Structure formats: structure tokens, C-alpha cells
N, C-alpha and C positions, 0 to 999 in steps of 0.2 A: 662433465663428470664432475661430482666436487670437488673445488680445492681445499686449500689448508682452512680457510677462515669459512666455508661452509659445514668445513667438517666437526670445527670447533661449533658453529651455532648446534649441530645436530648432538653434539657430544652433550651440551648444557639444557636438550631435553631431558635428560635422565635424571639431571641433578635432584628432583625432586622425592626421588627414591631413593638415596643415602642416606644411610644408617636403618634402613628399614629392611626386614625379610621378606626374601624371596619363599611364595605361601606354594606357588606350583610352577612347572614348566611346561610349557606348550610349545612343539615344534611340529616344522616338517620333516621328518628324519631323511626322508630321500629328494629333499632339495638339492638342485646345484649348490647353493650356497655355504651347504653343510659337509661340503665334499671333502674327505678324509678327515672329517670330527667324529670321534666319539661320543656320539650322541647320547648313548647311555649313561655313560659317565656324565657327560653334563645334567642331565636332566637330573641323577641320584646326588651330584655335589650340591649345584646349585637349588635345588628344593631344603627350605631350612637354612640357608644360606645368608647372608647380611652383603649388600651392597656395601663397598666402603671407601670407594674413591675412583676416579677416573683421569684418563690424560688423553690428549689428540698429540699425535706425532705427523706431520706429514696429511698424507690423504688416509691413515689410521688412527683408530682407537683402542683404546685399551680398559677396562674393568675391572677392577680387581674383589676379591668377594672373600670372605670367612669362607673355613672349612678347606683353604688354600686354594683357592679357585680363579683362574684369571681368564678373562674373555677378551677375545680379539677381533676387532669389525672394522671389514672396508665396505666403504659405501658401493665401490662400481660406478653403474653410470644413473642406476635409479634407484639404489638404497637410501633411506632415510629411518630417523628415529624418531618414533612418536610417542604419545603417552595419551591413556585411554582410560574412560571410568572403570573401575575395577572388575566388575561383572560385565563389561560387553565383550560380544564375542568376537574370536578373531577374525581377520580379512582374508582373501582367497591369498594374499600376497604376503602376510603376515606369516614369516618363515621361523620366526621366534619370539615366543611372546612371556614377559616373566610378570607372573601375577604377586601383586603385593594387597597388602589391606587396601591402603587407599586408591590405588590406582595401578594400571596393566603398564609396563614396558617393553614396546614392542619396536622390533626391527624388520621394515618390510622393504620387498625389492622385486617389482614387478618383471624384470628382464633377467634379474639373478645372473647379475655379471661383479657382484657382492662377494663377499666370503666372510664365513664366522669361522671363529678358532677356537680352541678351548684348550686349556692345559690344568693338571691339577698337581701340585707338588711344593714343598720348600722353597723352591728357587723360580726367578720368575722363568718365564717361556723361552725355549730359544728362539723363537721370531720374535721376539723383544728384545734379544741383543743385537751387537754390534748394528746399530742404526745410526744413520748419518745425523750428524749434530744439525739442532733444529735453525733453520735461517734466521729468528729472534733470539739465540742463546749466543752466551759471550763464546762460545767453541766455534762459531761460524764467521770465521775473519774473511778478511779482505786477502789475506795470503793463502787461506784454504780454498777461496773462492778461485783465484788465477791459477793453482796447481790443477785445479780440478779442470776448469776450462783449458789448461795448455794441453791438458789428457785428451783432449779432443777437441784440439786445436780444429783439423780440417773439416768438422761438420759444422753448419748454419746455425748462428745464435739460438734461435728460434729453438731449434732439435736439442741443444746442449741444456737450455733452461728446464726443458720439459722432463730431463733424466732425475728422477725420485731420489738415485744415491748421491745426488750432488745438491739438487735445489729441492727438497721433501716437500711436497704440500703446493710447489705449483705447476699450476695447469695451464689449460689455453689462453682463457682471459686474463689472466695475472702475468702472463710473457709476456704479450702483447704489449699489455698496460708498460713494464716495466721497460720495453725496447722502445716504445713511445716516448717514454719522459727520459730514456736514456739519449733519445736522439741516434741510435743505431737500427740499422737498417735490421732487418729478419735474417737475411742471408750471410751476412756479413761473418766470416770465419774468428773466432775467438783469438787464433794466431796472427790476426791481424789487427788487434786493438793496440794502441799504444797506451801510455801510463795512466796518462789525465781521463780515457776511455775506459779503463779497469776501474779506475777510480768512482766515476758517474755511472758505470754499472752496478758496482755494490752497493754503491747508495741507493740508488734503485729499487736493488732488488729487496733491500731493509724498509725503506720510505713505504712501497706497495704493500708490502706483507703488513707492516705496522698498522696501516691505514684500513688494510683490508678485515684485520683482526677487531679493529677498533668501531667499524661500522657493520660491516656484514655478519663477522660472525658473533658482534653483540647484539643484532638485529634491530641497531638503532633508526630511528625512521620509519618502522616498518608495522604494518597492522602485525596483531598477535599471531603466533606463529608464523612469520615468513622472517625471511633474509633482510637486512638492510641494506641500504645501496652506498655505496662509493660517493665521494664528494662531484657535485657536479660538473668538475671540470676535468674528469678521467675522460679518458678515453673509454672505457665501458660503455658509457650512454651513446657513443656513436659507433660502436665497432660491430654491433648485432645485426644490421639492415642494409642492404644496399646503396648506397648515394649519400652515405653519412660524409659528414665534413670532419677536416681534423679541428679539437677546440686551440688548437695554437695558431695557425695561421688560417683556417679555414678551407685549405684544400680537399679536393675528395679524395677519400679514402681508397687503397687498394687492397687487393684481396686476392690470395694464392693459397695453393696447398704446399706449408713448408714443415717439414719434420714429421710427415705423419697427419697435420691437423690446417684447418682453414685459418689463416691469419690475414690480420688485418694491419696496415701500417699506411704511414703517410709517404709520399716519396717525394715530396718536399723537404719536411725537415728529418727525414729519417735516412743518412747516409751510411 
């Protein structure tokens, strides 16, 4: 499932359409990703509207249009945003296509675990309000993080890091990276951490998110249209296949399901 940096990467794919008018809207009105969405209003309001701006928050994206239109996208497991030539036919899994003069902006999702939302009005949509503080914002303080961890003090650290109301945008690989860099076992409980460990965890949450945004989110070092990779020394490059070794001490990496997700850690340096 796309995480913080992958979502930012996909958001940027539609930047080429900024300040350009939507000539036509094509959608699969019965698609699961459009559940609960007024597709008639979406089509009527966005046709002729101009794409004014966008932002990402955690695993969600928001697009603002003229004519008081707001579009919210969640990629789910297999969703992505693509740019196609203006006259190209929509693909089987392109559930929303915004046609512009110079290109077509497509949301595609083969397995349909994603979500498309639409809102029209003078005020932002209700699903845009009351979101948790972005991890790289000044509002995400060490104190706020510790307070959230204390509320979930009896659960494994790995499971808590995956909670989007406290750590928006962090997913499986980023949580493993953070805990490895903080030298904390994924099954440790937040209530067991001392002050020094809390400080280190906060530092690594911010470090990993910042580094992922700078590389993965920007597509640095990648082929055109592909994610970039984190630095070579990160756990990221060793965690995907069995038999990998810890980049820090060379120990064979361990794997188990923790917090409902396959988790990778070093049994030697994560305690």
C-alpha cells in the first residue's frame, strides 16, 4: 500500500494539469472506488472547472478546482495517478479520467481498495477537516507523539506506528525502517520506553519521513515515472526477501506478523 512518500510522488504526477480546464470527465459510476460519491455532481461541476491546486496528507490526496469543487483520492493498495495523451482511450481500470487539452489525468485502481470522494461548496469538505498533524509539520511535536503512544501503551510499537490517526502516512516499510534505526524491537510496548528511547524514536520518525520524501517522493535516482529509492544504507533494501542481513551488524533479519503486517527486524540490535 502506498505510504507517505509514494502518495506525494503520485500527487506530483498531476501537477502538469494545474491552471488548465477540464474539458470532459469520464468515470465508471458503478466502480467500488466511487462508493458513496455523487458521480453526477462530480461530472457536472468538474466539467469546465480549472484545477487550482493539490496537497497530500498522510495516505490521502486532495485536489481543489474552480467552481467550488474538491476531489479527495485514497490510493488503497493498488491505486495510482497517471498522465496520458489527451486522446488516449481510458484503460479498463481507469475509474476516473479528467480530460484536458494537453493531457488526460487518470486515477487507476485494479483491485479497487482505493477511494474517490467529491465535495462542492464554499467550505472545505468534512473529510478534509480534523486530520492529525502531518509528521513533518511543526504541530507534530515530541510531546504530541508521546501522548499518542501513552494512549496505546499496551500495544506493540509496530502496530501503533501504523495507526493513521497518530502517524499519518506511515506504512509497513517505513515503520520497520523507523524501528530499526531507533534500535527498538517491533513488539516493545510504548509504555516500556524510557525518555531516551522516546527521544530517539521521535528523531527517527522525522528522519525517515524526511528522507523518504526527498528520495522516494521525488523520484530521485529513478527511471522516468518511477519511485526513487532511499539511501543504500537503509533497511529498505534488505527487508523484502528472506535471508537478508542487517545493514548495521550483518545479522540475519527476522520476520513475523506483528500488528497484522509482515514485519522485519534485526534480533541483535533491536531490543
